[in-house]
N, C-alpha and C positions, 0 to 999 in steps of 0.2 A: 428299107434304108439301112446302109452299112454304117456301123459305128466307127467314126474316125477319131483321130487324136484330139479333135476339138469338140467332140460330142460330149454333152454333159453326162456325168456318171449318175447312175441311180443312187438315191440316198441309202446309206447303210442302215439297216434295221438293227436296232439295239434291243436286247432282251428287256422285257418290261421290268423285270426285277432290278436290272442295273439302273434303269432310269429312276426307279423309285429310290434306290440307294443314294444317287447323286442329288436327287431332290430333297432328301432328308438330311443331307450333310450340314447345310447352313443352320437349319433349326436346331440340330443337335449341338453345333458349336455355340450358338446363342444360349441354349439352355445350360450348357456346361459353364459358360462364362458367368451367367446369372447365378448359378449355384455356387461357383467359386467366390464371386463377389459377396453373396449372401453369407457364405461361411466366414469370410474374412471379417465382415461386419459383425457377425455374431461373436467371433473371438474377441473383438474389441469390447463389445458389450460384456462378455463373460469376464474378461480381465478387470474391467471397471467394477463389476460386482464383487469380484474377489478382493480388490483393493479396499473398497468401501466397507465390505463385511469384515475384513481383518481389522480395520481401525475402529469398528463399532458404529459407523455412520451410514450404514446401508439405508436407513430410513430417509436420509437426506437425498441420496441418489434416487431412490424410488419416488419420493414425494415430488422432487423437482421434475423428473422425467415423466412421471404419471400426469402431472399437471400440464406439462408441455404437450403430451400426447392427447390429453382430453381437450385442450384448447384447439389443437390442430384438427382433431376429428370433428369437433363441433363446428369450427369455423369452415372447414372444407365442406362439410355436409350442408351447412347453411347456405354458403355461396352457390355450391353446385345445385342444391335443391331449388333455390330461387331462380337461377338461370334456366334450369331444366323446365321448371314449371312455366316460366315465361315463354320459352321456346315451344313447349308442348301446347299451351293454351293458344298461342298465336297460330300454330299449324292447324290445330283442331277447329279453330273458328275461321279458317281461311274461306273465302268465297269459292263456290264450285260452279258458278254459272259462267257462260262464255264471256260475259261482260267484264269478268275479272281480269281477263287478259288484255293488258293495255298495249303492249307491243311485243315484237319478237324477242327483244333482249330478255324480258322477264321469262318468256317461255324457255329460252336457252338456259337461264339461271336455274329454273325449276328442273329442267331435264338433267342438268349437270349435278344438282344437289340431291335429287330423289334417290338415286342408287345408294348413296352413302348417308342419307338423311338421318337414319336411326343412329348410326355410329357418331355422326357429328353432334347430334343432340345429347349424346352421353359424354363423348370425349371432351368437347369444348368446355362444358360446365365443370367437368372433373379437373381439367388442367387449370382453369381459372380458380377453382376452389383450392387446389393444392398450392398455387402461388399465393393466394391471399392468406391461407392458413400458415404457410411458412413465415410470413411476416407477423401474424397475430400471436404465434406461440412465443415470440420473444418477449411478450408482455406477461409472462407467467408470474413474475414477482408482483406486478400490479394487481393481478387477479387474486393472488393469495393474500396480499395485504388487505385488500378490500373485504375478503371473506373472513379475515381473522383480526380485524382492526380493534384498536383500543382507544378510548377517549384520552385526550390530552388534559382535560379538566380546565381548559382555558378557552375563553370565547374571543372571537375576532371582534374588532371595534366597530365594524360596519354593519354586519348582518346578525351578530350575536350568535353565530354558530360555533360549535366546538371546533378547535383547530384540526382535529382528526378528520373532519369533513374534507378539508383542503388537502391533507396529506394522503388520505386513504381513499375516500369516496370520489372526489372530483376527478382524479386521474383515471380511475376505472370508468366512470361515466363518459369521459372524453374518449377513451379508447373504444368503448362499446358503441357509442353513437357514430364515431368516425368509421368503424368497421361496417356498421349497418348501412351507412350512407354509401359506402363503396359497393356493398352487395346489391342495394337497390339500384344504383346506377348501372352496374353490370347487367342486372336483370332487365332494366329498361332498354338498354342498347340492344341486347339480344332480342327482346320482343319487337322492337322497331324494325330491325333487319329482317326478322322472319315475316312480319306483317307486310313489309315492302316486297319481299321476294314472292309471296303468295297472294298479293293483291289486296291485302287488308288496308294498305295505305297506297293511294295512287296519286301521282302528280300528273295533272291534266292541264289543258289550256285554260280551264276555268279556275285552276288553283289546286289546293290539296283536297282530296276526297278520301274519306275514311268510312269503314264499316262500323256498325254499332258495336260489334264485339271488340274491335281494335280500340274504339273510344273508351269503352269500359275498362279494358285491360290497362291501357296506358294512363287513363285517368286515375285509377287506383294506385298505380306506381308513382305517379306524380304527387298524389296526396300523401303517400307514405314518405316520399322524399321531403315534402314540405313539413310534415310532422316532425321529422328528424331535424330539419333546420330550425323549427320552432324550439325544440329542446336545446339545440346548439346556442341559439340566441339567449335562451334563459340561463344556460350555464355560463355564457360569456359575462353575465353580471357578476358571478362569483370569481371568475378568472381575472377580473380587473384588480383584485387584491394581490395577484401574482405578477402583474404586468411590469415589464421593465422598459416600456416605451417612453416613459417620462424621465425627468431628471432624477427622480427617486423611485425606488421600487414600491409598488402598491397602488391602490386607488387614490388618486389625487383629487383636487377640487373639480376639475373638468370631468373626471371619471364618475365621481359621486353625483354631480349635479347635471351631467349631460349624457354620458355614455350609459350608465346603469339604467336611467329611465327610458332611453331610446331602445335599449336592448329588450326591455320588457314590452315596449310597444311593438317592436319587430316580431317578438315571439307570438304576441296576440294576432298580429296581422298574418303571419305565416299559418296560424291555425285556421283563420277565416278563409284564406285562399285555398287551403287544403280541402275544406268543406265544399267550397265552390267547385273544385275539380271533381269531387265525388258526384255532386248534383249534376254537373255538366255531362259527365260520362253516362248518366242515366237518361237525361232529357235530350242530349245531343246538341246542346247550344253552348258554344265555347266562348261567347263574348265576355261573360262575367269573369270566368277564371283567367282569361287573357288580360282583361283590364286589371283584375286583382293582382296578377303577376307583375304587370307593368308598374302598378302603384307600389307593390312591395319593393321592387328594384329602386324606384324613385325614393321611397322612404329610407331604404338601406343606404343610398348614397347621401341623401340630405341629412337624415337624422343620425346616421352612423358615421358620417365623415365631415360634412360641411358644418353642421350645427356645433359639434364639439370643437372644431377648429375656430369658429367664431367666438365661442365662449372662452377658449384658451387665449386667442389673440387679443380680443377687445375687453375682456372682463378680468382675466387672470393676470396676464403679463403686466398691466399697469400697476397692479397692487399684489404682485405675486407673493412676496414675503408674508403679508398679512393673511392672504387667503390660503396659502399652502402650509401655514405653520402647524396646524393640528395634524395634518397628514404627514408632514416631516417628522413630527413627534412620534406618530405611529411607526413610521419606518425605523426610527432610532430604537424605540423600545423593543420592537419585535425582532429586529436584526440582532441586537445584543442578546436577546433571549434565545434566539435560534442557534447562536454560536457559543453560548455559555459565557458571555461577557457581562451579563447583568449582575453577577455576584462579585465582580472584581472590586477589590478594596483600593480606593484611590487615596493617596496621601501626598499632600504638598511637601516638596523637598527643596528647601532653599540651599542648594549645594554651594559650598564655598570653594574658592580656588586658592585660598591662602593657607600656607603650611606653617606649622609650629611644632616645636618639640613635644613628644608624647601624645600627638594627635590620634594615634592608633591604639592607645592603651585600652580603650573600651571595645576594640574590635578583634580581640584575641581569637574568638571562634572563627572569624573570617580569615585572618592572616595566617593562622596555623594550618589552614587547609587549602591555601592557594595552589592550584594545580600547575606544576611546571612541566609535566610530561604531556606533550601535545599528541593526542591519538592520531592526528592526521599526518604526523611527521615521523614518529618513531617505529613505524611498521618494519622498516629495513633493519633497525637495531634488534627488534625481536627476531627477525629472520636470521641475521648473522649470529646472534648469540644463542638462539633456542631452536632453530630449524633442524639442525643435525644431519638431515638427509635431503637430497634434492627432490625426493617424492613427497616432501611436506611443504607447506606454505602457510603464510599468514595473510589475512586480508590487507589491502592497502591502507584502510582506515580502521583503527581499533575502536573498541567500545569503552565507555566510561560507566562505572558502577561504583558501589561502595560496599565495604565489608567491615564488620566489627572485629577489630584485632586488639586483644588485651584490654577489652572494655572501651576502646575508642573507635569511632567510625572513621575509616580511612577511605578517601577517594581512590579509586583504582582504575588503571588502564588495563583492559583485559581482552584476551582473544583466545580462540581455540586453534590448536595446531592441526590443520586439516590437510587432506591429500592434495597433491598437485597432479590431476589426471593427465596433463600434457606430458609428464615425464615418463609415462608408462606406454610401452608399445606391445602390440599383440593382444588378441582377444583374451587369452588366459590371464595375462598380467593385469589387464584393465578391469576385468570383471570377476576374477576369482582370487588373485593374490593380493592386489592392492584394493582393499575394500573400505578402509576407515582411517581416519586421523587418530592422533593420540594426545590427549592431555590438554589442560587449560594452562595458559601462561598469563601471569598477572604481575603488574609492577605498581609500586606506590605512585600515586599521582602527584604528591606534594614533595617528594624527595628523590634524590638520585644518588648513585655511588659518588665517591669523591672525585673520580675521573670523568663524571658526566654521563656514565652509562645508566640505563634504567636499573633501579634497585628492585629486584624481583621478590615478590612475596609468595609466588607459586611458580615453580619452574622445573626443568629437568625431565629426564626420562629414566626411570619411572617418575611420574609427576608428584612432587612433594612441595610442602610449604606451609605457611601459617594459616592459610585458608582451610586446607584439608589434606591429610595424608592418606585418607581412606575414602575414596570415591571412585566411581566407575569412569575411567579416563578415556575410553574408546569413543570416538566421534564417528558414528555411522551415518548420522543425519546432520547436515550442515549446509552452509552456503556454497561450498565448493566440492560437493560429493560427486562421484561418478554417476553417469546416467542410470546405470543399474549394476547391482552386484549379486553374485550367487554366493550365499553364505549358509552356515549351519551344517549339521551332519549328525549322524547317530553315534551312540557309544562305541568306542573303538575305531571310529573313522580317523584317518590321518588328518591332522590340521593342515589346511591349505592356505590360510590367510596369513599374510605377514602382519605381525602384531605391532612390533616396535623394534628400533635398533637394539642390538644386543649390548650388554654392558661388560664391564671389566671382568676378566676371567674366562670369557667365552666370546672372543671377538670374531670368531670364524664365520658365524652366521647370525641371522636375525631371528628373534623369537617368533614363533608361529602360534596361532590360536584358532579356535573355532567359535563362531558366534553362538552364544547360548541363550539369546533372548527370543522374543516372538515379534520379529520386526517386519515381516512381509508375508505375502501369500505363499503357500506351499507350491513348489515346482517339481516335486518328486515324481508325480505320475506322468505318463506319456501325454495325455491330453493337455494338461497344464503346460508342459514343455512346448507342445505344438502351438498352443495359443500364444504363449509369450514369444516363441520363435517368430511367429507372424507379426506380433505387435512390434518387436524390436528388429524385425527383418534380419534375423541371425540364425543360420543353420547350426552354429556351434552350440546353441542351447539344446538342440536335439541330439547332437553327436558327441559332445564332450562327456567324458567319464567324471568330470568334476561336478556334474549335476547328479546328486545322490538322492536316495529315497527320502532323506530327511531335510533336503535343501530348501531354502527359502530364497525368494527374489526381492531385493530392496530397490525401490525406484520412487520417483517424485519425492526427492529427499530434501529439497530446499524448504526451510520452515515456512516461509511466506507462501510458497506454492501449496503446501499441505493444508494450511489454514484456508486459503482461497478455495480449495476443492471441497473441504468438509463444511465450509460456511460460505456458499456462493453469494449470500445476501450481504456480506460484509466487505468493506473497503479496508485493506490491510496496510498498516504502516510500513514505510520503506526501510526501517532500521531495526530488525530483530537483534537481540543481544543475548549472549550466553551468561549463565550464572551457575555456580555450584550450589545445588539446593538439595538438602536431605540426602546427601551421598550420590547424587546424580547430576550430570550436566544437563540443564534445561535451557532451551531457547525460549525467551519470553517475547511474545509478539503482541503488539497493540492492534486492535481492530475497531472500526467505526461503523455505526449506522448513519446513513445520510438520507436526505430527501431534497428534491428541487421544487417542492410545492408548498413550502411554508409561507403563509401570507405576509406581505409587507417586508419580507426579509431580502436583503441585497444578495445576489448570487455571487459565488466564487467558483473559479475553475481550478480544480485541485492541483493539476500539474503546474500551473502558473503560480499559484499562491505558495507552493512549497519549494519552488526553485531557490537554490542558494549555492554557496561554494561547495557544499558537500555533494549535492545532486549533480552539479557540473563536473565534479571529479569522479563520479560514479561511486562515491562512498556510501550513498543511500539510494535505494531504488526510487525512481520517479513514479509518483502516483498517476493513475489514468486521467485523461482529459475530461473528467466528469464534472458537470456543472451542478453544484449543490447550493442550497441556501439554509441547510440545517445539518448539524454534525454533532455526534456524541461519541465519546470514547466508551462505548457500551460494553466491550468485551476485552478481557485479558486472556490470552491464550498461551499455552506452553506446548513445546514439542520436545520430547525426550531425545537427547542426542544419541543415545545407545539403541533404543528399540523403536524410535519414531512415533511413539504413542502421543496422541493429541488430546489435550484437555481445554475446553472452552468454559470460561467463567463469566457469568452475567455480572459485570462490574457495576454498570449503571442500571440497577434493577428498576429504576423509576422511569426509564426511557420508554415512552409509548411505542416507538418503532420497534425496539427490541422485544417488548412484551408481545407485539403482534407476531414477530418471527418465532417467539417461544411457543405461541399457539400453533404455529405451522409445524415446527420441529420441537415437540415438547420434551424429548428425551436427550437432546444433544448438548444443552447448556447446563452447567452446574452453578449453584449459587456461590457467590464469593465466600460465603461462610465455610466452604469446604477447602479453602486455600490454607496451607500451613503458614505458621508464623514466619518461617524462613523464606518462603516464597513471597509473602507480603513485604518482607524487608527489602526485596530486590525489585519490586514494582516501582516504576517511575512514570512521570508525566510524559505523554507521547510527543515526539518532536513534530510530526506532521500536523497534528491538530493545533499545536502551539504556533506553528508557522501560519496556519490559516487564521488563527485568532489575532496574531500580531498584524497581519496584513489588513484585517478589518479595523483594528484599533487605530490605524493611521488616520482614519476619519471618525470612527465611532467611539473614540475617547471623549468626543464632544457630545453632551446630552442636552444642551440648550438648542432648540430648533432654530432660533434666530441666528446664533453663531454658526450652526451647521449650514444654514442657507447661505450665509455670507462666505463660507468656505475659507475663513480667515485663520484657521488653526489646524492645518493639515500637516501630518507628519510623514516621515519616510523611514523605512528600515535602512540603515547605512550599508554601503557596500563594504565588502571584506577588503581592508587595506593591505592585506598580505598577498592578494591575488592581482595578477596583471589585468584580467578582464573585469568588467563591471558586473559582479554577481553579489547577491545579498550576503551580508554577514550571517553565518549560521548561529542558531542559539546554542548556548553552552551549558553543560551540567556543572554545577559548582556546589560545594558545601559552604554555606555562608549564612550570616544572620542579617536579615533586612532591618533597616531602621524601624523601630516600633515593635519588633519581635523580641520575645523573651529568650529564645535559644536558636542556635543554628539549625538549618535543615538542608537537605539535598534538594537543590532547586535547578530549574531550567530558566535561563535568563536571556534577555535581549535588550537592545538599546533602540531609542528613537531619536531622530534629528528632524529639523524642519524639512518640509517638502522641497525636493531638489528640482531646480529648473533645468531646462535643456542647455542653458548657457554654462551651467556648472559654477555659477558665482554665488550660489546660496550659502549662507553661513552653515558650517559643519560644527554645530554646537549641540550639546545634549538638551533634549526637551522632555524625554521620558525614559523610564527604566522599568521593565516588566519582569516579574519573577513568578514562577508557578511552583508551589510546594510539591515536591516529588517524593516525600516520605510517606508511604502508606502503612508501614508496619507499626504495630503497637507492642510486639512481643507476645501477642496472643494469637492462637489459631483462629482464622476466620473473622478477625476484628480489624477493620481498617481505621486509620487515623481520621478524625473529623477535619483536620487541617489539610489533608491531602487534596490537591487540585485547587487550593485557594490561589487566586490570581491577585497579586499585589502590584499596583502601578504607582511608581514615584513620578510625580509631575514637577518638573523644574520650572522656575519662572520663565516667562517668554523673553525676558531681558537677559537670560542666562548667557554667561561667557565661558561656561564649563566646556572644555574641548570635547567634540564628538570623537568617535573612533578614528575617522580619517584624519582629523586634525592632530590627534594624539600621535598617530603614526608619523605624520609629517614632523612633529616636534622631535620624535626620536631620530628620524633620518637626518634632520638638519642640525642636530646638536654636534658641535665641533669635537668635543671629547669622545662622544660615541663614534663618530665617523673615523676618528684616528684609531681607536681601539679595534673597530671592525676591519680596518685596512690591515692592521697587524694580524688579525685572525685569518685573513684571506691569504696570508703568505704561504707559499708552497702549493699553489693551485688549489687550496682548500676553498670550499663553498660555504658561505654563511647563509643560514636558513632562519627566517623569522617564524617563530611559532605563533600559535593562536593568541590574539590580542584579547585578554580577559578584562572585563569591566566589572568593578565591584563598588557598591556604595559603602564607603568607609571614611573615617576621619572627618565626617561632616561634609564630604564632597564625593567625587567620583575618582576612584583609584584605578589606574591602568597597569596591568602586569603582562609582560611578554617574554617568554623564554627565547633565548637565542642559541641556535645549534651551529656546530661546525662539522662539515663532512669533507674528508679528503677526496682525492681524485681516483683512488684505487677502485678496482672492479668490485671488491668485497667491502667497500667502505660503508659506513653507516653513520648517521648523525649522533653526536653526543652533545649534551648541554655544556655551554661554556660561559654564558653570561645571563643575567637577568636584567631586563629593562623595566623601569617603574616610572610612571608619570602621574603627576597630581597638579592640576592647573597648568602653569607654565614650567614647573620644575621637572627635571629629568634625573633619574638615577640609573647608573649602569655599573654593575659589580658582579663578581663571581657568585655571590649568594644573594638570596632574596633579602635577608636581614640587612646586609650591607647596602644594597640598593635602596631599601626603604629609609635607612638612616641618612643616606645622601640627600634624599628628597626632603626629609623632615628635620633638617638642622642638626644632624649628627645623632639624633636619638628619636626614632619614630615611636618608641614605646610598644612596638609590635612584638608579639610572640610568634615565631615561625617554627615550622617543623624541623626537627633534626635532619640534616641532609638536604635542606632546601637550597641547593647550590653546589658548587664544586670547590675543590681545593686546588688552587693554581699550581702548587708543587706537583700534584699528581695528574692534573688535567693537561697533559701534553698534547701536541697535535696528533690526531688520529693516525695510526699506522696503516689503516685500511685492511688489516688482516682479520679474517674471521677465525673463530676457534677451529681447532683440528676437527676432522670429520668424527662425529660422535662425541665430541668433547662437551662436557657440561661446564660452563664458565663458573669460576669460583665466585661465590656470592660475597656479599659484604661481611664485615666482621660480625655484625649483629646476627646475620643469618647463620654463619658458621658456629657461633657460640650457642645459638638456639638449637641447632642440630646436635651439637655436642651434649648439651643438657638432656635432650630427648634420648640420645643413645645411652647416657648414664642411667636414666630411669628404666629404659628397656633392659639394660644389662642386669640391674638389680632385680627386676621382675623375673627375668629368665633364670637368674641364679636361685631365686626363691622357689621357682617352679622345678628346678632341676633340669631345665631344658638347655643342655650344653651346646646344641647346634645354634639355637637362637642367641645364646650368650656370646658365642664366637662371632656371629654376624654383627651383633650390637657393638662388640669391642672393635671390630674392623671399622664400622661406621664412626665410632668415637675417635679412632686414630686419624681417619681421613678428615673428620671435622676439625680436629686440632691442627692438622697440617694446613688446612685451608684458612683457619683463623690466623695462624702465624704468617701465612703469605699475605692475607688481607691487611695485617697490622705492620707489614714491612719487615718483620724479624728475619724471615728467610726469603730467598728468591724463588719464584715459581719455576717449575720445570719448563724448559724451552718449548717443548712440543710433546704431543701425545698424552697430555694429562687427561685422563678419562674420569668419568663420573665415579662416585663411590661404587664399589663392587656390589652387585645385587644378584639375587638368584637368576638363573638363566631365563626363567619364564615365570611370570605371575599366573596363578590359576585364573582361568576365565571366570568372570562373574556372571 
């Protein structure tokens, strides 16, 4: 035959080696990809180890992950082993006679399965084991708490068991039994399928036919399943104390008299049926276990559902109040205990609405500390007066603290001057040059400058003031820090980090610095650079010469985030706050231990219970949607703003949950006795816990079960009347003296009004006022005040006509004189801003104080205080100063003593011009601050002269001259320079600390 154009070509022969190379290509690619993925995963693990080790919390990382790995391995092995054993036993006991083949379908199944049977018998159990283990490992905290539990020392009222059984043991047993039930079910399904495929179970015209081996196999698995169900039924008895299915949490009359007994019967019945299955698997007669199973299902439906319904419907409902009374009392007592409300001091307060002269004479400690500076409003004033550079910023909402100045405690509005990362472009600028903020800015809470601006007690660059002239001002760790920064260097290395704006005498450039602390893992060697380059997906970390042998990398710099990582068992408060403590800026963070298993306690959802105007505006972080019924502020934590070091202090060292975690992580928490006196002085009662407590107090201020049942005295937290949307009024920190107290203290406060109906027609009057003592300091290291954390609740008569916050705001808004003056303030497109509405028990009634700010329409405008609103009963005062407004309300003489500067001077408080200080300008402080600086400069001059230090003497004299000029300007003797007035001359660069 002749080969033509259509003849097929003979196949080309390829060398055997070439075929082998092509065949090995894909396995090679897969292996390389697996190795790359493994390397990337290992670098993430390696960087985590470096981070935890640097902070000194490596034990937390290892303990948590070792526990997860152990649970994962045990769970995976258990599930896989049970499934494999079930498959293996079913296959080994398969019938081998010809009768075992029922039809051709099974033959085809067997033929298809047999070539891969061994692989299937291994791979399928492993896959199911891995899936089940990935779920089980999330319960690592449940396992650790069970293994390290501590007794509560308090018994439940139903079974007489320690409450620790419900918090620690019962959740673990529930998890363990639930997991074992799943494992047995998977093993049973696998065994049934294998028996069916290989003929151990046959479906014939006569019915179901089984071999003896399959009967024994499945009978044992059924018995195991029923044993686990018996344990579940038994545990259900205890779980009734945590039930939320009724009107009140816990075991109620029907649970105690119907559910608990029937659960015990069901547990016994399940045990009996389990024994019947074992017997039947041996003798081959299934009638008894089948009957027993049917009876168990009937009993479960009748005894577990119908009987309790009958008891509830026909026995409880007709006389519910009488029958449920003791169980409601249990709910009240244990809910109040779980949330720390049981120790609240309740005081009747028959508040008056009548004003008279001198009514506030006995409330001097309260009126002299009324805060006129609203931390939710004055952020832009801080920014315009103290930001200095666009790469700095202040948070939208500032913090409230207190400092002792000249022997007197002053409420303070305080913030850190942090970086604004959005202003920096390019990798080098973002991660090498702009690495930190600079300084703390603080203003008096109860006073302002004569023109309405904040009166700063700590300000400027370099940062100086009456709080401290000698502290580490650099803010490397804060709420607005860059994702990561490369800092540090060796001796002789050129400073790369911008430190702060330069001051007078050298305006050409900004001061540079090199981080001198131990703030992050080393990134000087190539492997660490590679690991972090992969972590942050940045080639610049490998290629940039800014990464030097002594360099460190700072990341995870938010205080809340750092606490959450080093203490994953804690719920962290949403509002960290800075304080200057022992020469360092420290972020103070509150943290909570929680549980959802406390018996008889009503649950709360944290994110819902803590929502208010601050969380709605983003001023405070929202807590997770965690369902809890037990909470303790068990830990106070600090994060150093310079080096990021973290300290955890066991604040509530009697909390059994915290004790259990201390058993797990024994070296991570310090006793509060190691806290310095200065740190103690700045500890305050946490906001989020207070919000949860006040939400519960809406109902649980009632302790009489009959009244509680009738639901006739339910309160509400009032909405914030200064907001357009309906959000809860946030609690406020105030220095004040509660009725019945001997002295003022720094307190967290909130109001209560009657429960509001959907129609909105409910009376907005005061029913209650709650304060939490927030003064922990005693002046001694490691000693906290016994009064700290005391909750005091003022209960007003239910016939009260004292206006609530909403009604007080309406009185302000509807007052004719107030409206007229506000319209005048709005002239020139200015905006009037109502500050926070403060509520204080004073003058025998409830006093409302609200600062009023005016802001012009300019781009650089900021709010300044212009007026103070005061309300008491139906009376309204509106004046430039707090003293004048109080006098207007109380007949011309309130008798109050107010802080100097608690208001404005109308002659100086002109309409805001909307102009910010010149770039780099430090605004002239008030007369008092200028004179204080002058006095300090005189003392430093005398000391320098005595030491013969002429350089220091010259610098002190220059500061003295500048302070005198600022004092003259503040006093109106000379006019300030029109522009370009810079801060007092300082050395070009402060040495890095």
